[in-house]
N, C-alpha and C positions, 0 to 999 in steps of 0.2 A: 504494500500500500504506500502511495506517495505521501510525504509529509503534509502537503496541502490538503489532501483528502482526509487524512487522519485528523487534522485539526478541525476540518469542516464537520466531520462525523461527531467528534466530541462535543462541539458547540451545539449541533442540532439535536443531539440526544438530550442535552440539558434543557432544550427549549421545545421538545417534541409536543405537538398538540394532540394529546390523547383525549378521546371523548367517550363517555359512557354511551352505550347504545341500547335503545329500548328493546331490541329483539333478543338481547341476552336475558330479558325478563318477560318475554312475550306471553308465557302462560300465566304469570302473575298479573300482567295487564289484562288478559282476557277474563280472569276471575275477579277483576276490580280490586285486587290486593296490592296493586302498584299503580302509581300515577306519575305524571311528569314531575311533580314536586318530589316524590320519592327518588326518582332518577337523578334529579338535581342534587339531592342530599347524598346519594351514592357517589356522584362525581366529586362533590366537595370533600367527602370522607377520604377519597383516594387521591386527592390533589390533582384531579384531571382538569382539562380546560373547558369542558362543556358537555353537552348531550346531543345525541342524534335520536330523533323520535318520529315515527310514522304518524301521519294524520289519522290513520284508521286503527291504531293500536289500542286495544282495550274494548270495553263493552259500553257501559253507560257513560264512562268518563273519557272516551276517546276525543281527541282534539276537534274532529269535525262534527261533534255532537254538543260540546260544552258551549256555554254562553260567552259573550264578549267579556263580561265581568270576570269569569274564571280564567280566560286567556290573559287578561290584563294582570291578574294575580300571579300567574306563572311568569309573565314577563318581568314584573317588579321583583319577584323572588329571585329569579335568575340574576338580575342586575345586582341585587343585594349580595348574592354569593360571589359575584364577579365571574359568572359563567356564561358561555355562549350557547345558543340553541341552533341546531341545524334541523331542518324538516326533511322528511322523506315521504314520497308517495309512490305506490307500486303500480304506476300507470304513466301513460303519456297522453291520455285522452283530454280533450278540452275541458270537459266537466270536472274531472279530477284536478287538473292543473289550476283552473279558476278557483276551486275550493281551497287548494293548498296556498295559492297566492293571497286569498282573503285571510287565512289563518296566519300566514307569514307577516302580513301587515299588522295584524293585531299583536303578534309576539315580538315584532321588531327584528324578524329573521331576514337574512339576505341570501342564505344558501339552501337550495332544495335539491334533493336527489330524486331521479325518476328512472324507470326502466321500461322498455318496450315489451308489451305482454300480449301481442296479437298472434293468431294462428293463420295458417294458409301457406302457400308456397313461399319459400325464403325471399324470393324477389319481391313478392307482394308485401311481406312483413317489413322489409327494408324500405320499400316505397312509401308505405303508410307511416312508418316511423319518421322518415324524412319530412313528410307533410306535417306531422304533429310537432316535430322539433322546430319547424319553421314558425309555427304559432307560438311555441314556448320561447323561442328567441325574441320574438316581438314583445311578448309579455315580460320577459326579463328586462328588456330595454325600457319599456314603459314604466315598470315598477322598481327599477334599480335593483334587480335580483341577479343571482348567479345560479345556474343549474348544472348538475353533473349527471351524465348518463352512465348507468351502472352496467358492467359486464355481467348480465344476469342469466347465466345458464344456457341460453339459446344461441345468441350471436357469438361468432368467433371474433377474436380481437381485431383482425383486419377489417371485418365487416362493420364493427362498431365504430372504429376510427374513420372509416370512409364516410359514415353518416355524419360524424362530427365535422369532418373536413367539408362535406357538402354544405352544411349549415354555415360554416365559416363565421362564427361569432365569438368574440372574446368572453362572452357570458355563458358559453356552453363548453363544459369540459368533460372529463371522464372520471369515473370511480372504478378502481380496481378492487375486486373482492377476492380474498384468499380462499379459493375453493370452487368458485362458479365455473372456472374453465374446465373442471372435471366433466361436467355435463355436456360441454361443448366439444369434448374430445380434443383438448389442447393441454399443453404442459405449462406450469406456472412461470418459469423463467422465460419461456418463449413469448408468453402473453405479456409479461412485463416489458420485454424488449420492444414489442410492437406498440404498446400503449403508452410507453414512458413519456413521449413528448407532450401528451395531453392530460396526464393524470394529475388531479388536484386533491382528490380524496381517496381514502382506502378503508376497506372493511377488513379488520384482522380477526381471524378465527382459525380453528383447527378443522381439518376435513380429511376423511378417508374416501378412497374410491372403491367401488364394487363392480366387478366385471359383469355386464349384462349383455349377452349377445356380442354385437360389434361396438358397443358403447360402454359408458361407465356411469353408474349412479353415484351421487354424492351423499355421504353420511357424516353428520356433524360429530366431531370428536374433540377431546381435550387437545389444545395446541401443545405440541411437544410430545404427544403420544401417538402421532400420526407420522406419515412419511413425507410431510410437506417441508420444503426448504425455507422455513421461517426466517432463519438468521440471514441467509443470502438475500432473500426478498426485502427484508427490512433494511439491511445495509444499503442496497441499491436504491431503495425509495428515499432514504434519508439523504443520499448524495445528489438527488435530482435538484436542479436549479443551481445557478452559478452564485450570484451574490445573495439571493434570498432562497429559503426552502420552497420548493415547488409544491410539496404536499402540505395542505392547510388543515387537514383533519384525518386522524387515524381512529376510526370507530371500533370499539371493542364489542364485536357482534357475536360472540360465542353462543352456540346453542347445541347442547349435547343431544344426540338422537335425531336431529333434523335429518330428513330424508327427501331427496328429490331424484327423479329418474333421469336416465340419459335422454338427451334431446338431439345430439348430433352423433354420427356414427362413422366408423372407418370406411365403410363401403357405401356411403350415401351417394345418391345421384347428384347431378350438377345443381338442380334447383329443388332441394328436398322439401317435403311437406312438414310444416311445423304444427304440432297439435295445439289446439286452444288450451289455455290453462288459467287456473285461478291464482291469486296471490299465494306466495309460499306460506305453508302452515307447519306448525309443530303441534303434535297432539299429546294429550295427557297420557301417562303410563297407567294402563288399567290394572296393573299388578300392585300399585301403591295407592295410598289415600291421596286426595287432592292436596292436602296440606303438606304431606311428605314430598310430593313432587315439586310444589312451589318452593319449599325450603331448599331442596337439592339444587333447583335452578338458581336460586340466589347464591348458594355456596359456589356453584360453578362460575358465576360471574366474578366473585371475589378471587377465585383461583386463577382466572384468566388475567386479571390485573397483575397479580403477583408474578405470573409466568412472563408476561410481556416486559415488566420492569426488570426481571432477572435477565432476560435476553438483552435488553438495552445495557445493563451493567456489563454483560459479557462483551458486547460490541465496543463499549467505551474502554474496557480494559485492553482489548486487542489493539484498538487504535492508539492508545497511549504508549504502546511499545515502540511506535514509530516517531514519537515526539521526544525532544531533548528533555532531560531531567531538569526540573526547576530548582 
């Protein structure tokens, strides 16, 4: 490692913008045992920089259902704790984007994550995605927002980047998820290389792949207990950007037991048929009580924070070997 990169790595590790992610508590949210306020408290407890939360996470207390008064309370509380809020919406449809923009304005949010969730021939999915991203780009400009398009299980890295290039807006970037390339039949470091010029946000998590025919399913696992190149990925991401860090948010999105099937295959045709799909879900374990499941989910979230910080400590120690002793 060059001395310049070593110093850059040490500095950026000290400043890394780690965010608590609501999906790490998705079952707690669905049972109304967790809210945005709880997620903010978790972030503050672990000295994180903010939270990422979906507009539709939860039941009665989900953000697209609560009142303006409740949204204002969340905004004021986050400001009191000195934390940022990023929104996420599992769609690119006009209706969902307009709803997310409304919530963003109430919360004082400027960053929103989206992903394309259409079915049909790949060419049709891409065409429709471009049309919707064009609307999103105009909405971003009008409302002073920034959007990131997530690599969410179906599109390959080059396909996603081509959509972003087609839109050609400084307000539209990419979000790299640790694991979603599994379903798209791609490899982590290959995906990082293709997407790197456009990545501004990241989802950190553990994931295993399960062979299914000519493709791979994704199964959520503890980071560090899978075969994912976490350290190499994190090092490369931290070094993106010359004078300033390119990555503005690392969301801790761990979900043990999460399952999603393969969507792309080694023997697929040139314009494969993409199945229609609902937003990603994680289901309660029927072999345990609801409260036991919710407690384990919370413990897993704490465990991920500990793992990521230990990984950062390792990267810092390795980089310091290339620096002169003070």
